[in-house]
C-alpha positions as CSV (number, residue, x, y, z in Angstrom):
1,M,-36.5,-26.9,-9.0
2,N,-35.2,-26.2,-12.1
3,W,-34.3,-22.6,-11.2
4,V,-32.4,-24.2,-8.4
5,K,-30.7,-26.6,-11.2
6,R,-30.2,-23.0,-13.5
7,N,-28.3,-21.3,-10.8
8,L,-26.6,-23.9,-8.7
9,G,-23.1,-23.0,-10.6
10,K,-23.5,-19.8,-10.2
11,W,-24.2,-20.1,-6.1
12,L,-21.2,-22.6,-6.1
13,L,-18.8,-20.3,-7.7
14,S,-19.7,-16.9,-6.3
15,W,-20.8,-18.4,-2.1
16,P,-17.0,-19.4,-1.4
17,P,-14.9,-16.1,-2.0
18,L,-18.3,-14.3,-0.6
19,V,-17.9,-16.2,2.6
20,Y,-14.3,-16.0,3.0
21,L,-14.6,-12.1,2.3
22,V,-17.4,-11.9,5.1
23,V,-15.1,-14.4,7.7
24,F,-11.9,-12.8,7.3
25,F,-12.5,-9.1,6.7
26,L,-16.2,-7.8,7.3
27,I,-16.5,-9.4,10.5
28,P,-12.9,-8.3,11.6
29,S,-13.7,-4.8,10.0
30,V,-16.6,-4.6,12.5
31,I,-14.8,-6.1,15.6
32,M,-12.7,-3.1,14.7
33,A,-15.0,-0.4,14.1
34,L,-17.1,-1.6,17.6
35,A,-13.3,-1.6,19.7
36,A,-12.3,2.4,18.2
37,F,-15.8,3.4,21.3
38,R,-14.3,1.5,24.2
39,W,-12.3,2.3,26.6
40,P,-9.0,0.3,27.0
41,G,-8.4,-1.9,30.0
42,D,-6.8,-2.0,32.6
43,Y,-3.9,-4.4,31.6
44,G,-4.8,-3.1,27.5
45,G,-6.6,-4.9,25.4
46,L,-10.3,-3.5,25.7
47,Y,-12.1,-2.8,29.2
48,P,-14.2,-6.1,29.5
49,L,-18.3,-6.2,29.2
50,W,-18.1,-9.2,31.5
51,S,-16.0,-11.2,34.1
52,T,-15.7,-14.6,35.4
53,D,-15.2,-15.3,38.9
54,D,-13.2,-18.6,40.0
55,A,-16.2,-20.4,40.6
56,G,-17.1,-19.9,36.4
57,V,-19.4,-17.6,37.4
58,T,-19.9,-15.1,34.5
59,T,-21.4,-11.3,35.7
60,V,-22.3,-9.1,32.9
61,L,-21.1,-5.6,33.7
62,I,-23.2,-3.7,31.5
63,N,-26.5,-2.7,31.1
64,R,-28.8,-0.1,29.7
65,D,-27.8,2.5,32.9
66,N,-24.2,2.5,32.3
67,W,-23.2,1.9,28.9
68,H,-21.5,5.4,28.6
69,D,-18.8,3.8,30.9
70,F,-18.0,1.3,28.2
71,F,-18.2,3.1,25.3
72,T,-16.5,6.3,24.2
73,L,-15.4,8.8,21.9
74,D,-12.3,10.1,23.3
75,N,-10.4,7.7,21.0
76,F,-11.4,9.6,17.8
77,S,-11.0,12.9,19.7
78,R,-7.7,11.9,20.9
79,L,-6.6,11.6,17.0
80,F,-8.0,15.1,16.3
81,E,-6.6,17.0,19.0
82,E,-2.6,15.9,18.9
83,P,-1.9,17.1,15.7
84,L,1.4,14.4,15.6
85,Y,-1.2,11.5,14.2
86,L,-2.4,13.6,11.4
87,E,1.2,15.0,10.4
88,L,2.1,11.4,10.3
89,F,-0.8,10.6,8.3
90,L,0.1,12.9,5.4
91,K,3.8,11.8,6.3
92,S,2.9,8.3,5.0
93,A,0.5,9.8,2.2
94,L,3.6,11.7,1.2
95,Y,5.7,8.6,1.1
96,A,2.9,6.0,-1.0
97,A,2.9,9.0,-3.0
98,V,6.6,9.9,-4.0
99,T,6.8,5.9,-4.4
100,T,4.1,5.4,-7.0
101,V,5.4,8.1,-8.8
102,A,9.3,6.9,-9.1
103,C,7.3,3.7,-9.7
104,V,5.8,5.0,-13.0
105,V,9.0,6.6,-14.0
106,I,11.1,3.8,-13.7
107,G,8.5,0.7,-14.5
108,Y,7.1,3.0,-17.6
109,P,10.1,2.5,-19.7
110,L,10.9,-1.2,-18.1
111,S,7.4,-2.2,-19.3
112,W,7.5,-1.1,-23.1
113,L,11.0,-2.4,-23.4
114,I,9.2,-5.9,-22.1
115,A,6.1,-5.6,-24.2
116,R,8.4,-5.1,-27.7
117,S,10.3,-7.3,-26.5
118,S,10.7,-10.7,-28.9
119,K,8.9,-13.8,-27.4
120,K,12.0,-15.2,-26.5
121,Y,13.6,-12.7,-24.6
122,R,9.9,-11.2,-23.5
123,D,9.7,-14.3,-21.2
124,L,13.0,-13.8,-19.7
125,L,12.6,-10.4,-18.9
126,L,9.1,-11.3,-17.4
127,L,11.0,-13.7,-15.2
128,L,13.9,-11.5,-14.3
129,V,10.4,-8.9,-13.1
130,I,8.9,-11.5,-11.1
131,L,12.3,-13.0,-9.8
132,P,12.6,-11.3,-6.2
133,F,8.8,-12.6,-5.3
134,W,10.7,-16.1,-5.4
135,S,12.4,-14.9,-2.0
136,N,11.0,-14.0,1.5
137,F,10.3,-10.2,1.9
138,L,11.6,-10.0,4.9
139,I,15.4,-11.1,4.1
140,R,15.1,-9.0,0.7
141,I,15.1,-6.1,3.4
142,Y,17.4,-7.1,5.5
143,A,19.8,-7.7,2.5
144,W,18.7,-3.4,1.8
145,M,20.3,-2.8,5.4
146,I,23.4,-4.4,4.4
147,I,23.7,-2.2,1.2
148,L,22.7,1.1,2.9
149,G,25.2,0.3,5.7
150,P,28.2,2.8,6.6
151,S,30.7,0.4,5.4
152,S,29.2,-1.2,2.7
153,A,30.3,-0.5,-1.2
154,F,27.8,1.2,-2.2
155,T,27.4,3.9,0.7
156,K,31.4,4.3,0.6
157,A,31.4,5.0,-2.8
158,I,28.4,7.6,-2.7
159,N,30.6,9.7,-0.1
160,A,33.4,9.5,-2.3
161,V,31.7,11.3,-5.1
162,L,30.2,14.1,-2.1
163,A,33.8,14.5,-1.1
164,V,34.5,15.3,-4.4
165,F,32.2,18.1,-4.8
166,G,33.5,19.1,-0.7
167,A,30.4,17.7,0.5
168,G,30.7,16.0,3.9
169,P,29.2,12.1,4.0
170,V,26.2,11.0,4.9
171,S,24.2,8.1,6.2
172,L,21.6,6.3,3.7
173,L,20.5,4.4,6.7
174,F,18.0,4.3,9.0
175,T,16.7,7.6,7.3
176,P,13.4,8.3,4.4
177,F,15.6,8.1,1.8
178,A,16.3,4.1,2.5
179,V,12.7,3.4,3.2
180,I,11.2,5.3,-0.3
181,L,14.1,3.4,-2.1
182,C,13.2,0.3,-0.5
183,L,9.6,0.8,-0.9
184,V,9.8,1.1,-4.6
185,Y,11.5,-1.6,-5.0
186,V,9.2,-3.8,-3.4
187,H,6.4,-2.4,-4.5
188,L,8.1,-1.8,-8.7
189,P,6.8,-5.1,-10.3
190,F,3.3,-4.4,-8.8
191,M,3.8,-1.3,-11.6
192,V,5.4,-3.3,-14.1
193,L,3.3,-6.3,-14.6
194,P,-0.3,-4.3,-15.0
195,L,1.8,-1.7,-17.7
196,Y,3.2,-4.7,-19.0
197,A,-0.1,-6.6,-19.8
198,N,-1.6,-2.9,-21.1
199,L,1.6,-1.7,-23.3
200,E,1.6,-5.1,-25.2
201,K,-2.1,-4.8,-26.3
202,H,-1.5,-1.6,-28.4
203,D,-1.6,-1.6,-32.0
204,M,1.1,-0.3,-33.6
205,A,-0.4,0.5,-36.7
206,L,-1.5,3.5,-35.0
207,L,1.9,4.7,-34.0
208,D,3.0,3.5,-38.3
209,A,0.0,5.9,-38.9
210,A,0.7,8.6,-37.0
211,Q,4.5,8.7,-38.3
212,D,3.4,8.6,-41.2
213,L,1.5,12.0,-40.3
214,G,4.6,14.0,-39.6
215,A,4.1,13.0,-36.1
216,S,7.7,13.3,-33.8
217,A,8.7,10.5,-31.3
218,W,7.7,12.7,-28.4
219,Q,3.9,13.6,-30.1
220,R,3.2,9.6,-30.8
221,F,3.8,8.9,-26.9
222,W,2.1,11.9,-25.7
223,R,-0.8,11.6,-28.4
224,I,-1.6,8.1,-28.6
225,T,0.6,6.0,-26.4
226,W,0.2,7.3,-23.1
227,P,-3.6,8.2,-23.0
228,L,-4.0,4.5,-24.2
229,S,-1.4,3.5,-20.9
230,L,-3.6,5.2,-18.6
231,P,-5.7,2.0,-17.5
232,G,-2.4,0.1,-16.8
233,V,-0.9,3.4,-14.8
234,Y,-3.9,3.4,-12.6
235,A,-4.2,-0.1,-11.5
236,G,-0.5,-0.2,-11.5
237,G,-0.5,3.0,-8.7
238,A,-3.5,1.8,-7.2
239,L,-1.1,-1.4,-6.6
240,V,1.6,0.7,-5.4
241,F,0.0,3.1,-3.0
242,I,-2.4,1.3,-1.3
243,P,0.1,-1.3,0.6
244,A,3.4,1.2,0.3
245,L,0.3,3.6,2.7
246,G,0.0,1.4,5.2
247,M,3.3,-0.7,5.4
248,F,5.3,-0.8,8.9
249,A,8.0,-3.8,8.1
250,I,10.5,-1.5,6.3
251,P,10.5,1.5,8.4
252,D,10.7,-0.5,11.4
253,I,14.1,-2.3,9.9
254,I,15.7,0.0,8.2
255,G,13.8,3.6,8.6
256,G,14.6,4.4,12.2
257,T,13.2,7.4,14.2
258,E,13.0,9.7,11.1
259,G,11.4,6.6,8.7
260,I,8.2,6.2,10.9
261,M,5.4,5.4,9.1
262,I,1.6,5.2,10.2
263,G,1.6,1.2,9.6
264,N,4.2,1.3,12.9
265,L,1.5,3.5,14.8
266,I,-1.0,1.3,14.6
267,K,1.4,-2.0,15.1
268,Q,2.3,0.1,18.1
269,Q,-0.8,0.6,19.5
270,F,-1.6,-2.9,19.6
271,L,1.3,-4.9,20.1
272,E,3.5,-2.5,22.2
273,T,0.8,0.0,23.7
274,R,-1.6,-2.4,23.6
275,D,-3.8,0.8,23.5
276,W,-6.4,-1.3,21.0
277,P,-9.1,1.1,20.9
278,F,-6.5,3.8,19.5
279,G,-5.5,1.2,17.5
280,S,-8.6,0.6,15.8
281,V,-9.4,4.1,15.5
282,L,-6.2,4.8,13.8
283,S,-6.6,2.0,11.4
284,I,-10.5,3.0,10.6
285,M,-9.1,6.4,9.8
286,L,-6.0,4.5,7.7
287,T,-9.3,2.7,5.8
288,V,-11.3,5.9,4.9
289,G,-8.0,7.4,3.9
290,V,-7.8,4.8,1.0
291,L,-11.0,4.6,0.2
292,V,-10.8,8.9,0.2
293,I,-7.7,8.5,-2.3
294,A,-9.8,5.2,-4.4
295,G,-12.6,6.9,-5.2
296,L,-10.6,10.0,-6.3
297,G,-8.3,8.2,-8.6
298,M,-11.5,7.0,-10.0
299,A,-13.5,10.2,-10.2
300,V,-10.0,11.3,-12.1
301,A,-9.4,7.8,-14.0
302,R,-13.5,8.4,-15.5
303,G,-12.7,11.9,-16.5
304,G,-9.6,11.0,-18.2
305,K,-11.1,8.6,-20.2
306,K,-14.3,10.5,-21.2
307,K,-11.6,13.5,-22.1
308,H,-10.0,10.5,-24.4
309,G,-12.9,8.8,-25.5
């Protein structure tokens, strides 16, 4: 009884999130994994394992003699037989990687500025970083659709500059450039916030000591600030790369046919083509790819920590 009382608080804290993860993540993942080995139905979805007649009588169609008629590996072989799907995976990974690098390049100076600002301005700058979250995601993307449109002032200004150098006009909307630009815009706060949380904790006395020893500004950054900020860079990189890899709303709205990503193909398989088994295969491969990349990132982070530790 005393043991139950001692552990009751732990159970009350751990069981609700555990149940949530099992119901909304584990069970759907298992269903998706099983669906990947099924045949598609005649009218989409999954080929049924049982049928119900007009009288309400249910007949089980599968048994141990005909189970191979209901389960197949063809969905996986289709993925590797058609190079288009793997090319789309690589293209999506490239878009996500470019987005992550751009967020680091843009977000690092901004995070440093916020971390070194006075308390009065720091709160205001942080508010400006999270301010886009106060409006709907789709509204912000449609706003970029207007900004990048052929008759927008932004597009006209770029084409005017190109005309000075003798280049022809360009279209910004429905291009890979528009997709990456909006991916960076949407995910930049996810890079800035963990970087700020890291940079704000740095001891400035280390930089002062390095300066007294004759280190230049670049040497102080590269030898002290950058290694200490790597945990924030890795955290921000994960928060940017993983959702950017599976994004489908941005390519759908402003990407056109040239900016399609793997998330668009998965959505198409489930909602338009209604080929749920192949959509499940694509989802599994995307999940595996994310786990592999995350594992490699953790290995690199551990290696960097040992090197600088």
